[in-house]
C-alpha positions, 0 to 999 in steps of 0.5 A: 327516948332511950340514951344508948351508951356505945363502948369503943375500945382503942387498938391496944385493947384488942392487941393487949399493948400498953404500959399497964399490961393490956389495960386501956382507956374506955371511950363511951359515946352517948347518942340520942336514940331517935336521931343519933345525935351526940348527947353533951353533958350526960352523966356517965358512971363506970362503977363509982367513977362519974364523968360528964360527956363532952360536946361529941357525947364522949367520955373516957374512963380507965378500964376497971378491974373485973366487971363494973356497972355503967349508968348513963343519965341526961336531962330529958332522957330515960336512964340507960344501964349496962355492964362492962368487964371480963372481956365483954360489954353488955347493954341492959 
């Protein structure tokens, strides 16, 4: 079973709005690759910042400067990795 992190951006990322000159929160949603159910309590790291997903499988980070590695781990699942930054997100 593969845990797939999905990156969702707020509207101000698309339009460069906000007090921080275009930076916005990044919402990562972790879902079970078999039945698409949210995975609560998954550990998600973006660079050196590590957080846990909520009951909806979501976690929010501040947008990093440059590229950052995303790592998702959860009990009973294979880990997932990806890269975020420089205007793109990529699954690995």
